C-alpha positions as CSV (number, residue, x, y, z in Angstrom):
1,M,12.9,34.2,24.6
2,R,16.1,33.0,26.4
3,A,14.1,30.6,28.5
4,F,12.5,29.1,25.3
5,I,15.9,28.6,23.7
6,L,17.3,27.0,26.9
7,F,14.3,24.7,27.1
8,A,14.6,23.7,23.4
9,M,18.3,22.9,23.9
10,C,17.6,20.8,27.0
11,C,15.0,18.9,25.2
12,A,17.3,18.3,22.2
13,L,20.1,17.0,24.5
14,A,17.9,14.9,26.6
15,G,17.3,12.5,23.7
16,N,21.0,11.6,23.7
17,A,21.1,10.6,27.4
18,Q,20.8,6.9,27.7
19,A,21.5,4.9,30.8
20,E,23.5,1.7,30.6
21,L,22.9,-1.0,33.2
22,Y,25.2,-3.8,33.9
23,R,24.7,-7.0,35.8
24,S,27.9,-8.4,37.3
25,V,28.5,-11.4,39.5
26,D,31.4,-11.2,41.9
27,S,33.7,-14.0,43.1
28,Q,31.3,-14.8,46.0
29,G,28.4,-15.2,43.7
30,K,26.7,-11.9,44.7
31,V,24.9,-10.1,41.9
32,H,25.5,-6.4,41.4
33,Y,23.6,-4.0,39.2
34,S,25.3,-0.7,38.3
35,D,26.0,1.8,35.5
36,S,29.4,0.3,34.9
37,P,30.8,-3.3,35.0
38,L,32.2,-4.4,38.3
39,P,36.0,-4.4,38.0
40,G,37.8,-7.7,38.0
41,T,34.7,-9.9,37.1
42,D,34.3,-12.0,34.1
43,D,30.5,-12.6,34.5
44,V,29.2,-9.3,33.2
45,E,26.0,-8.7,31.2
46,Q,24.8,-5.5,29.7
47,L,21.1,-5.2,30.2
48,K,18.9,-3.8,27.5
49,L,16.5,-1.2,28.9
50,G,13.8,0.7,27.1
51,T,10.2,0.7,26.1
52,P,8.5,-2.3,24.4
53,P,8.1,-1.9,20.7
54,T,5.2,0.2,19.6
55,P,2.4,-1.5,17.7
56,D,2.8,-1.4,13.9
57,V,0.8,1.6,12.7
58,S,0.2,-0.1,9.4
59,L,-2.0,-2.7,11.2
60,P,-5.8,-2.1,11.5
61,Y,-6.8,-0.4,14.8
62,E,-8.5,-3.6,16.1
63,T,-5.3,-5.6,15.6
64,Q,-3.2,-2.8,17.2
65,R,-5.5,-2.9,20.2
66,A,-5.3,-6.7,20.5
67,Q,-1.6,-6.6,20.1
68,K,-1.3,-4.0,22.9
69,N,-3.6,-5.8,25.3
70,F,-2.9,-9.4,24.5
71,P,0.7,-9.7,23.0
72,V,1.3,-13.0,21.3
73,I,4.5,-15.0,21.8
74,L,5.3,-18.2,20.0
75,Y,7.8,-20.6,21.6
76,V,9.6,-22.9,19.3
77,A,12.8,-25.1,19.3
78,P,15.3,-25.9,16.6
79,N,14.4,-29.6,16.6
80,C,10.6,-29.1,16.7
81,G,10.0,-29.8,13.0
82,A,6.5,-29.9,11.6
83,P,4.5,-28.8,14.6
84,C,6.4,-25.6,14.9
85,N,6.3,-25.0,11.2
86,D,2.5,-25.5,11.3
87,A,2.2,-23.1,14.2
88,Q,4.2,-20.4,12.3
89,S,2.2,-21.0,9.2
90,F,-1.1,-20.7,11.1
91,L,-0.1,-17.4,12.7
92,S,1.2,-16.1,9.3
93,K,-2.0,-17.0,7.4
94,R,-4.1,-15.3,10.1
95,G,-1.9,-12.2,10.0
96,I,-1.1,-12.2,13.7
97,P,1.8,-10.0,14.8
98,Y,3.9,-12.1,17.2
99,A,7.2,-12.4,18.9
100,E,9.0,-15.7,18.5
101,Q,11.1,-17.2,21.3
102,N,13.5,-19.8,20.0
103,L,14.5,-22.2,22.8
104,D,18.0,-22.8,21.3
105,T,20.1,-22.8,24.5
106,A,20.0,-24.9,27.6
107,E,19.4,-21.8,29.7
108,K,16.4,-20.8,27.7
109,V,15.0,-24.4,27.8
110,E,15.4,-24.6,31.6
111,A,13.9,-21.2,32.1
112,Y,10.9,-22.2,29.9
113,R,10.5,-25.5,31.7
114,Q,10.5,-23.8,35.1
115,A,8.0,-21.1,34.0
116,N,5.6,-23.5,32.3
117,G,5.9,-26.7,34.3
118,G,7.1,-28.7,31.3
119,L,8.6,-28.6,27.8
120,E,5.7,-28.9,25.3
121,I,6.6,-27.1,22.1
122,P,5.3,-25.3,20.2
123,S,3.4,-23.2,22.7
124,L,1.6,-19.9,22.5
125,T,1.1,-17.1,25.0
126,V,-1.7,-14.7,24.3
127,G,-1.7,-12.1,27.0
128,N,-1.7,-14.1,30.2
129,S,-3.0,-17.3,28.6
130,R,-0.7,-20.2,27.7
131,L,-1.5,-22.8,25.2
132,K,0.7,-25.9,25.0
133,G,1.1,-27.8,21.8
134,F,-0.4,-26.8,18.5
135,L,-4.1,-27.4,18.3
136,E,-5.6,-25.0,15.7
137,S,-9.1,-24.9,17.2
138,A,-7.8,-23.9,20.6
139,W,-5.4,-21.3,19.2
140,N,-8.2,-19.9,17.1
141,K,-10.5,-19.6,20.1
142,E,-7.9,-17.9,22.2
143,L,-7.0,-15.4,19.4
144,D,-10.6,-14.7,18.7
145,L,-11.2,-13.9,22.4
146,A,-8.3,-11.6,22.4
147,G,-9.8,-9.6,19.5
148,Y,-7.4,-10.6,16.7
149,P,-8.8,-10.8,13.2
150,K,-9.9,-14.2,11.9
151,T,-8.2,-13.7,8.5
152,A,-5.8,-11.1,7.1
153,P,-5.0,-11.8,3.5
154,Y,-3.6,-8.3,3.2
155,R,-0.9,-9.0,5.7
156,P,2.2,-11.2,5.5
157,R,3.8,-12.9,8.5
158,V,4.9,-10.4,11.1
159,V,7.6,-11.5,13.6
160,Q,8.7,-9.0,16.2
161,P,12.1,-9.2,17.8
162,A,12.1,-11.0,21.1
163,R,12.4,-8.8,24.2
């Protein structure tokens, strides 16, 4: 009985243990990762660790499976205008759960440009596939191949927080 109580207490306390990770850059430009910020540095970033968000259990099983195997990320920019609005509306009408990455800083724009070989916005990532520019037929085809539903009138737009 004592062993059971000890085990239960350990399990209860384990949920409170969360590791914090910091990325610090010293004066010579070396990057350090540790559980506390490097003393005397101004360039410190607390990194967010954890598991990716779980699929929304209110979604149908087929959509949950597609979301798990082929997550959808929509890349937009503040000055994109109608093309980005059309892309958002398209995903919303189709009931696709997606994460939205807003390229609203120079760092995000440059990282996107290096990863994608250009800056064509809006763009969509479905699993490992990248689609540049909004072309409804191409996006429909890719989402169909990933197993997402063709229509979902029961579901409003679902935007997940960016990771």
